[in-house]
C-alpha positions in Angstrom: -108.8 82.6 99.9 -106.4 85.4 101.0 -107.4 88.5 102.9 -107.1 90.8 99.9 -109.7 88.7 98.0 -111.9 88.5 101.0 -112.0 92.3 101.3 -112.8 92.5 97.6 -115.5 89.9 98.0 -117.1 91.9 100.8 -117.2 94.9 98.4 -119.3 93.0 95.8 -123.1 93.8 95.6 -125.2 91.7 98.0 -127.1 90.1 95.2 -123.8 88.6 93.9 -122.8 87.1 97.2 -126.3 85.7 97.8 -126.4 84.2 94.4 -123.0 82.5 94.9 -124.2 81.1 98.2 -127.4 79.8 96.8 -125.7 78.3 93.8 -123.1 76.6 95.9 -125.7 75.1 98.2 -127.9 73.9 95.3 -124.9 72.4 93.4 -123.6 70.6 96.5 -126.8 68.6 97.0 -127.7 68.5 93.3 -124.3 66.9 92.5 -125.2 64.1 95.0 -128.1 63.0 92.8 -128.5 64.4 89.3 -125.2 63.1 87.7 -126.3 59.6 88.6 -129.9 59.8 87.3 -128.9 57.9 84.1 -128.0 55.0 86.4 -131.4 55.4 88.2 -133.5 55.2 85.0 -131.4 52.4 83.6 -132.0 50.4 86.7 -135.7 51.2 87.0 -136.5 51.0 83.3 -133.7 50.3 80.8 -130.8 52.1 79.0 -132.9 53.0 76.0 -135.7 54.5 78.1 -133.0 56.3 80.2 -131.5 57.9 77.1 -134.9 58.9 75.7 -136.2 60.4 79.1 -133.0 62.3 79.7 -133.0 63.6 76.1 -136.6 64.9 76.6 -135.5 66.6 79.9 -132.6 68.4 78.2 -134.9 69.5 75.3 -137.4 70.9 77.8 -134.8 72.8 79.6 -133.4 74.1 76.3 -136.8 75.5 75.3 -137.5 76.8 78.9 -134.2 78.7 78.8 -135.2 80.5 75.6 -138.4 81.7 77.3 -136.6 82.3 80.6 -134.2 84.7 79.1 -137.0 86.5 77.3 -139.2 86.7 80.5 -136.3 87.9 82.6 -136.2 91.0 80.3 -139.9 91.3 80.2 -141.2 90.5 83.7 -138.2 90.8 86.0 -135.2 89.0 87.3 -136.2 88.3 90.9 -139.8 87.2 89.9 -138.4 84.5 87.6 -135.8 83.4 90.2 -138.4 83.1 93.0 -140.9 81.3 90.7 -138.1 78.9 89.7 -137.2 78.2 93.3 -140.8 77.4 94.2 -140.9 74.9 91.3 -137.7 73.3 92.6 -139.4 72.8 96.0 -142.3 71.2 94.3 -139.9 69.0 92.3 -138.1 67.6 95.3 -141.3 67.0 97.3 -142.6 65.0 94.3 -139.4 63.0 93.9 -139.5 62.2 97.6 -143.1 60.9 97.4 -142.2 58.9 94.2 -139.2 57.2 95.9 -140.4 56.7 99.4 -140.3 53.4 101.3 -144.0 53.0 100.4 -143.6 52.9 96.6 -141.3 53.8 93.7 -142.3 55.4 90.4 -139.7 56.2 87.8 -142.3 57.9 85.7 -143.4 60.4 88.4 -139.7 61.0 89.1 -139.2 61.8 85.4 -142.2 64.2 85.5 -140.7 66.0 88.5 -137.4 66.3 86.6 -139.2 68.0 83.8 -140.5 70.5 86.2 -137.0 71.0 87.6 -135.7 71.5 84.0 -138.3 74.3 83.5 -137.3 75.9 86.8 -133.7 75.9 85.7 -134.7 77.5 82.5 -136.4 80.3 84.4 -133.7 80.7 87.1 -130.4 80.6 85.2 -131.0 83.4 82.5 -132.6 85.7 85.1 -129.7 85.1 87.6 -127.0 85.7 84.9 -128.8 88.9 83.8 -129.1 90.0 87.5 -125.4 89.4 88.1 -124.5 91.7 85.1 -127.0 94.3 86.3 -125.3 94.7 89.7 -121.6 94.2 88.6 -119.1 96.5 87.0 -116.5 95.8 84.3 -113.9 95.9 87.1 -115.7 93.6 89.4 -116.9 90.9 86.9 -113.5 89.1 86.7 -113.5 88.7 90.5 -117.2 87.7 90.5 -116.8 85.0 87.9 -113.5 83.8 89.4 -115.1 83.2 92.8 -118.1 81.6 91.2 -115.9 79.3 89.2 -114.1 78.1 92.3 -117.4 77.7 94.2 -119.0 75.7 91.3 -116.0 73.3 91.1 -115.8 72.9 94.9 -119.5 72.3 95.3 -119.6 69.7 92.5 -116.6 67.9 93.9 -118.1 67.7 97.4 -121.5 66.6 96.0 -120.0 63.9 93.8 -118.0 62.5 96.7 -121.1 62.1 98.8 -123.3 61.0 95.9 -120.9 58.4 94.6 -120.9 56.7 98.0 -124.6 57.0 99.0 -126.6 57.3 95.8 -127.4 53.6 95.5 -128.0 53.0 99.2 -129.4 56.2 100.6 -131.2 57.8 97.6 -134.3 58.7 99.7 -132.1 60.5 102.3 -130.3 62.5 99.5 -133.7 63.6 98.2 -134.7 64.9 101.6 -131.4 66.8 101.7 -132.3 68.3 98.3 -135.7 69.4 99.6 -134.3 71.0 102.7 -131.7 73.0 100.8 -134.3 74.0 98.2 -136.4 75.6 101.0 -133.3 77.5 102.2 -132.4 78.8 98.7 -136.0 79.8 98.2 -136.0 81.8 101.4 -132.6 83.4 100.6 -133.7 84.4 97.1 -137.1 85.7 98.2 -135.9 87.6 101.3 -132.4 88.7 100.4 -132.2 89.3 96.6 -133.0 92.8 95.4 -134.9 93.2 92.1 -132.6 94.9 89.5 -135.0 94.9 86.6 -136.1 98.3 85.4 -139.4 98.1 83.5 -139.6 99.7 80.1 -143.0 101.0 79.1 -144.4 98.7 76.3 -147.7 98.8 74.6 -149.9 95.8 75.2 -150.1 95.2 71.5 -146.3 95.0 71.3 -146.0 92.4 74.1 -145.4 88.8 72.8 -144.5 85.6 74.5 -144.2 83.5 71.3 -141.2 82.3 69.4 -141.1 85.2 66.9 -139.4 87.8 69.1 -136.9 85.2 70.2 -136.1 84.2 66.6 -135.7 87.8 65.6 -133.2 88.5 68.3 -131.0 85.6 67.2 -131.3 86.1 63.4 -128.2 88.2 63.0 -126.1 85.8 65.1 -127.2 82.7 63.1 -126.2 84.5 59.8 -122.6 84.9 61.1 -121.1 81.8 59.6 -117.7 81.9 61.4 -119.4 82.2 64.8 -121.8 79.4 64.0 -118.9 77.1 62.9 -117.0 78.0 66.1 -120.1 77.1 68.1 -120.4 73.7 66.3 -116.8 73.1 67.3 -117.7 73.8 70.9 -120.7 71.5 70.6 -118.5 68.6 69.4 -116.1 69.0 72.4 -118.8 69.4 75.0 -120.7 66.4 73.6 -117.6 64.4 74.7 -117.6 65.8 78.2 -121.3 65.1 78.8 -120.7 61.4 78.1 -119.3 61.1 81.7 -122.7 61.3 83.3 -124.4 59.3 80.6 -122.7 56.5 78.6 -119.6 56.3 80.8 -121.5 56.3 84.1 -123.8 53.5 82.9 -120.9 51.5 81.5 -118.9 51.7 84.7 -121.9 50.8 86.8 -122.5 47.7 84.7 -119.0 46.5 84.1 -117.2 47.3 87.4 -118.7 45.2 90.2 -118.3 45.7 93.9 -114.8 44.8 95.0 -112.3 45.6 97.8 -109.0 47.3 97.0 -106.1 47.7 99.4 -104.3 50.9 99.9 -101.3 51.4 102.1 -101.1 49.4 105.4 -104.3 47.8 106.4 -106.5 50.4 104.7 -109.2 48.8 102.5 -112.1 50.5 100.6 -115.0 48.9 98.8 -115.4 50.1 95.3 -117.9 49.7 92.5 -118.6 51.5 89.2 -120.6 54.4 90.7 -118.0 55.1 93.5 -115.2 54.9 91.0 -117.0 57.4 88.7 -117.3 59.9 91.6 -113.5 59.4 92.4 -112.6 60.0 88.8 -114.8 63.2 88.7 -113.2 64.4 92.0 -109.8 63.8 90.5 -110.7 65.9 87.4 -112.1 68.7 89.5 -109.1 68.8 91.8 -106.7 69.0 88.9 -108.7 71.9 87.4 -109.0 73.8 90.6 -105.3 73.4 91.6 -103.7 74.1 88.3 -105.9 76.6 86.4 -104.0 79.6 87.6 -100.6 78.0 86.8 -101.6 76.9 83.3 -103.3 80.2 82.5 -100.0 82.0 83.4 -98.0 79.6 81.3 -100.3 80.1 78.3 -99.6 83.8 78.0 -96.6 83.4 75.7 -97.9 80.5 73.7 -99.9 80.3 70.4 -103.5 80.2 71.5 -104.7 78.1 68.5 -102.0 75.5 68.8 -102.6 75.1 72.5 -106.3 74.8 72.0 -106.1 72.1 69.3 -103.6 70.2 71.5 -106.1 70.5 74.3 -108.9 69.1 72.1 -106.8 66.1 71.2 -105.8 65.3 74.8 -109.4 65.8 76.0 -110.8 63.5 73.3 -108.0 60.9 73.9 -108.7 60.8 77.7 -112.4 60.3 77.2 -111.8 57.7 74.5 -109.9 55.5 77.1 -112.8 56.0 79.6 -115.1 54.6 77.0 -113.8 51.0 77.1 -111.3 50.2 79.8 -112.1 48.8 83.3 -108.6 49.0 84.7 -108.7 51.5 87.6 -105.1 52.7 87.1 -105.6 53.3 83.4 -108.9 55.1 84.1 -107.1 57.5 86.6 -104.3 58.2 84.1 -106.9 58.9 81.4 -108.5 61.5 83.7 -105.1 63.2 84.1 -104.8 63.3 80.3 -108.2 64.7 79.7 -107.8 67.2 82.6 -104.6 68.6 81.0 -106.5 68.9 77.7 -109.3 70.7 79.5 -106.8 73.1 81.1 -105.3 73.8 77.7 -108.5 74.4 75.6 -110.9 76.1 78.0 -109.0 79.4 78.5 -107.7 79.6 74.9 -111.1 78.9 73.4 -112.7 81.6 75.6 -110.1 84.1 74.5 -110.6 83.2 70.8 -114.4 83.4 71.3 -114.1 87.0 72.6 -112.3 87.9 69.3 -114.9 86.3 67.1 -118.1 87.8 68.6 -119.5 91.0 67.3 -119.1 93.5 70.1 -122.2 95.4 69.0 -124.4 92.3 69.7 -122.3 90.7 72.5 -125.3 89.7 74.6 -127.1 87.8 71.8 -123.8 86.2 70.8 -123.0 85.0 74.3 -126.6 83.8 74.8 -126.3 81.7 71.6 -122.9 80.4 72.8 -124.8 79.1 75.8 -126.6 76.7 73.5 -123.3 74.8 73.2 -124.0 73.3 76.6 -127.6 72.4 76.0 -127.0 70.8 72.6 -123.9 69.1 74.0 -126.2 67.6 76.7 -128.5 66.3 74.0 -125.7 64.6 72.1 -124.4 63.4 75.5 -127.7 61.7 76.2 -127.8 60.2 72.7 -124.5 58.4 73.7 -126.6 56.2 76.0 -128.5 54.8 73.1 -125.4 54.7 70.9 -123.8 52.6 73.6 -126.5 49.9 73.1 -125.4 49.5 69.5 -121.6 50.1 69.7 -119.1 48.4 71.9 -116.7 50.3 74.2 -113.8 50.5 71.8 -116.1 51.8 69.0 -117.5 54.4 71.4 -113.9 55.4 72.2 -113.2 56.0 68.5 -116.4 58.0 68.2 -115.3 60.3 71.1 -112.0 60.9 69.4 -113.7 61.7 66.1 -115.8 64.3 67.9 -112.5 65.9 69.1 -111.3 66.0 65.5 -114.6 67.5 64.4 -114.1 70.2 67.1 -110.7 71.0 65.6 -111.9 71.1 62.0 -115.0 73.3 62.7 -113.0 75.7 64.9 -110.1 76.0 62.4 -112.5 76.7 59.5 -114.3 79.3 61.7 -111.1 81.1 62.6 -109.9 81.1 59.0 -113.2 82.5 57.7 -113.3 85.1 60.5 -109.7 86.2 59.7 -110.6 86.6 56.0 -113.7 88.6 56.9 -111.6 90.9 59.0 -109.1 91.4 56.1 -111.9 92.3 53.7 -113.4 94.8 56.2 -109.9 96.3 56.8 -109.2 96.6 53.1 -112.6 98.3 52.4 -111.9 100.8 55.2 -108.5 101.6 53.8 -109.9 102.1 50.3 -112.6 104.4 51.7 
């Protein structure tokens, strides 16, 4: 990070800096454990149970996030963040007790993960709202840019450690999670400033049911082009979430411990879990190193064409990950899918900004966040599908999802363009 950026970073609101620090710490240790929990539940129970339990976890977080966003606007940002951090501490203490040298309980571990999902549903919407509260239009680009780099770096570091130590030092990793959760709790409670300004509301008007939530999203759901665009995003994200579900379990099962020789007398012991962490690190490094270069190159190109090409490469790369055990081919496949990711992410974000209704931008962007939650649900279903289909068939399925992403997105953009033409024509006639 150059000096100019450092000076600008120091000028950001304290809440922004503290949130970036706490998020970085949480993701570093979290990435050592949570991407590998599908492997944990498959080992302790079986693949079907693993898929069902992780699916339940995602659904719980999905529902909790709906309430979390509503409560952040009703009760306060900091209150929700502190409550969520306390729940994380409880979660990790429970996971340590359930995976101690004395006894192991996958069911207690699962129950603790449900509590963690609820805590994430409380923390994330409140934190996002707080960041918007204390930032300006001019500072948000810098804020999200620094956060993007921090997220990628933290995940890379966490996966490098987790891939090597998850199977042999799971208990120690859980202790690290608990220690960091105490630190982030203290930082949130002591250093974050409340940004919520209460609006007087009559007790009769207060509601914590689903009705006010549904009402706020009704207009968004009725916007067919945006809904189709969202479905396209879900199809693509459903492929990506297979990495920590079906693909992680497949590599753990099919790639047994073996020694590979590098240059000279350097040898490393590799198995499926370690290989998965290396593949993820490879993907993260490519994204971090080449995002700025690709973004600059894309300025003079057709956004739609580049996005569709990105979808195809992304789907093709994951299709190969679904069935091969050849390490070289796996690393090449990651290069292909990483190029696809670099192509489609910025172009899709740009097109998304054109599709949303500016008068309801908050609701639209909140609804767009469901892409990740539903993508996670479909990703978990991949574990169960993998029990029925073989690797090659799963690869075909992944590529079909990429094609679905193209079709839904293309129809959405065409409908949006026609809608704009109709509005423009009516304005001219008036």
